C-alpha positions in Angstrom: 0.0 0.0 0.0 1.2 3.5 -0.7 0.9 6.0 2.1 0.1 9.7 1.5 3.3 10.9 3.0 5.3 9.5 0.0 3.6 11.8 -2.4 5.5 15.0 -3.2 3.1 17.8 -2.6 3.1 21.3 -1.3 3.4 21.4 2.5 0.5 23.4 4.0 1.1 25.9 6.7 0.2 24.6 10.2 -3.3 25.5 11.4 -3.3 28.3 14.0 -5.3 27.1 17.0 -7.4 29.1 19.5 -10.1 28.3 21.9 -13.5 28.0 20.2 -16.5 29.6 21.8 -20.0 30.3 20.7 -22.0 28.1 18.3 -20.5 24.8 17.1 -18.4 24.9 13.9 -20.4 23.6 10.9 -19.7 20.0 9.8 -17.3 19.5 7.0 -19.2 19.6 3.7 -19.0 16.6 1.4 -17.4 17.1 -2.0 -20.0 17.4 -4.8 -20.6 14.1 -6.6 -20.8 14.3 -10.4 -24.2 13.3 -11.7 -23.3 11.2 -14.8 -20.7 10.0 -17.1 -17.1 9.0 -16.6 -16.6 11.5 -13.8 -19.5 10.0 -11.8 -18.2 6.5 -12.4 -14.7 7.5 -11.2 -16.1 9.3 -8.1 -18.1 6.2 -7.2 -15.2 3.9 -7.8 -12.9 5.9 -5.5 -15.7 6.1 -2.9 -16.5 2.4 -3.0 -12.9 1.5 -2.7 -12.4 3.8 0.3 -15.5 2.2 2.0 -13.9 -1.3 1.4 -10.6 -0.2 3.0 -12.4 1.3 6.0 -14.2 -2.0 6.5 -10.8 -3.7 6.5 -9.9 -1.7 9.6 -8.1 1.6 8.8 -8.6 5.1 7.3 -7.0 5.2 3.9 -5.2 8.1 2.4 -6.2 9.4 -0.9 -3.1 7.9 -2.6 -3.9 4.5 -1.2 -7.5 4.7 -2.6 -6.1 5.8 -5.9 -3.6 2.8 -6.1 -6.3 0.3 -5.0 -8.7 1.8 -7.6 -6.1 1.9 -10.4 -6.8 5.5 -10.8 -4.0 8.2 -11.1 -3.2 10.0 -7.9 -3.7 13.4 -9.6 -7.3 12.3 -10.6 -8.1 11.0 -7.1 -7.0 14.3 -5.5 -9.2 16.2 -7.9 -12.2 14.4 -6.5 -11.0 14.1 -2.9 -8.3 16.6 -2.0 -7.9 15.4 1.6 -8.8 12.6 4.0 -11.4 15.0 5.4 -13.1 15.1 2.0 -12.9 11.4 1.6 -14.3 10.5 5.0 -17.0 13.1 4.7 -18.1 11.6 1.4 -18.2 8.2 3.0 -20.4 9.3 5.9 -22.6 11.3 3.5 -23.1 8.2 1.3 -23.8 6.1 4.4 -26.0 8.3 6.5 -26.8 11.3 4.3 -30.3 10.2 3.3 -31.4 9.5 6.9 -30.3 13.0 8.1 -33.7 14.2 6.8 -35.5 12.3 9.5 -38.9 13.9 10.2 -41.4 12.9 12.9 -44.9 14.2 13.5 -45.1 12.8 17.1 -46.3 15.7 19.4 -44.4 14.2 22.4 -40.7 14.6 22.8 -40.3 11.2 24.4 -42.0 9.5 21.5 -40.1 11.6 18.9 -36.7 10.9 20.4 -37.4 7.2 20.8 -38.6 7.1 17.2 -35.4 8.8 16.1 -33.2 6.4 18.0 -35.1 3.4 16.7 -34.7 4.7 13.2 -31.0 5.7 13.4 -29.3 3.1 15.6 -29.7 0.2 13.1 -27.9 2.5 10.6 -25.2 3.0 13.1 -24.8 -0.8 13.1 -24.8 -1.1 9.3 -22.3 1.7 8.8 -20.3 1.3 12.0 -16.8 1.1 10.3 -17.4 4.4 8.5 -18.7 6.1 11.7 -15.8 4.8 13.7 -13.4 6.1 11.0 -15.0 9.5 11.2 -14.7 9.6 15.0 -11.0 8.5 14.7 -10.2 11.1 12.2 -11.9 13.8 14.2 -9.8 12.9 17.3 -6.6 12.7 15.2 -7.3 16.1 13.7 -8.1 17.6 17.1 -4.7 16.5 18.4 -2.8 17.8 15.3 -4.7 21.1 15.3 -4.0 21.8 18.9 -0.3 21.2 18.4 -0.1 23.3 15.2 0.7 20.3 13.1 -2.5 19.8 11.1 -1.7 20.1 7.4 -5.1 19.4 5.8 -8.6 20.7 6.1 -9.9 19.9 9.6 -12.6 17.3 9.7 -15.6 18.5 11.7 -18.6 16.4 12.7 -21.9 17.8 13.9 -25.0 16.7 11.9 -26.5 15.4 15.1 -27.1 19.0 16.1 -29.8 19.6 13.6 -31.2 16.1 13.8 -31.7 16.4 17.6 -33.1 19.9 17.2 -36.0 18.5 15.2 -36.5 15.7 17.8 -36.6 18.2 20.7 -38.9 20.7 18.9 -42.0 19.8 21.0 -40.1 21.0 24.1 -39.1 24.3 22.7 -41.8 26.3 24.6 -42.0 24.0 27.6 -38.4 24.3 28.7 -36.5 27.5 29.6 -33.9 28.2 26.9 -31.0 27.2 29.2 -32.6 23.9 30.1 -33.5 23.2 26.5 -30.0 23.9 25.4 -28.5 21.7 28.1 -30.8 18.8 27.2 -29.7 19.3 23.5 -26.1 19.0 24.6 -26.7 16.0 26.8 -28.6 14.1 24.1 -25.8 14.7 21.6 -23.6 12.6 23.8 -26.1 9.7 23.8 -27.0 9.9 20.2 -24.2 8.7 17.9 -21.3 6.3 17.6 -19.8 7.3 21.0 -22.3 5.6 23.2 -22.3 2.6 20.9 -18.5 2.3 21.3 -18.7 2.3 25.1 -21.6 -0.2 25.2 -20.1 -2.5 22.6 -16.4 -2.3 23.3 -16.5 -2.2 27.1 -19.8 -4.0 27.9 -20.1 -6.2 24.9 -23.8 -5.6 24.7 -25.9 -6.9 21.8 -27.2 -4.4 19.3 -30.8 -4.5 20.6 -29.6 -3.8 24.2 -27.5 -0.9 23.0 -30.6 0.7 21.6 -32.6 0.0 24.7 -29.9 1.6 27.0 -29.6 4.6 24.7 -33.4 5.1 24.7 -33.4 4.7 28.5 -30.7 7.4 28.8 -32.6 9.7 26.5 -35.9 9.2 28.4 -34.0 9.9 31.7 -32.5 13.1 30.3 -35.8 14.4 29.0 -37.5 13.6 32.4 -34.8 15.5 34.2 -35.2 18.5 32.0 -38.9 18.6 32.5 -38.6 18.2 36.3 -36.1 21.1 36.3 -38.5 23.3 34.3 -41.4 22.4 36.5 -39.4 23.2 39.6 -38.5 26.6 38.2 -42.1 27.4 37.4 -43.1 26.5 40.9 -40.4 28.7 42.4 -41.4 31.6 40.2 -45.0 31.2 41.2 -44.1 31.2 44.9 -41.9 34.3 44.4 -44.8 36.1 42.6 
């Protein structure tokens, strides 16, 4: 296999790091996929090859994907200029269609449970790709904070909008600070991170992973509603 570091290319300047505050950085955008013709076929070949390599157990560089696909490196880099672009495309192909989850349930408990039941089987199906995304994000965090990152930083975060829709029924029931804290807490439960803990440490079967995740989500929503009710009672007594 050919590693990316063997390719002569311009060395990027190290990324300047600083503490991030305020809203989360937007997720890395997936490179546009050509719609038809030779370009579309080449894009799909490179992407499918990258998916195969990830299922074998590691994150490939663009050069490795090019060699395995029997495509020139220059061509591969035109479609995927970095590992960030490559992994983003893999996640977009794996989970992109289900990011448009919509529920008409009026109750937040029901809506979140429906979301988890809908998404967690996809986490199982595309677990290698999701683990690769988590791994790359951690690697880039370390490189960025030491000033050594030389490619576009890979950012995750699609769960923010997905959970925002699931929590919409609580928008006017919870104080903004409580609603925001619940959103933060559920983002820890929803995703590959909770699955990694429950599978790698506890060796739970997939069905139990879903049950535990839904139980945690229910507990967090209950806690937020209790906090909001207590605040209302306190405000009433003060009035």
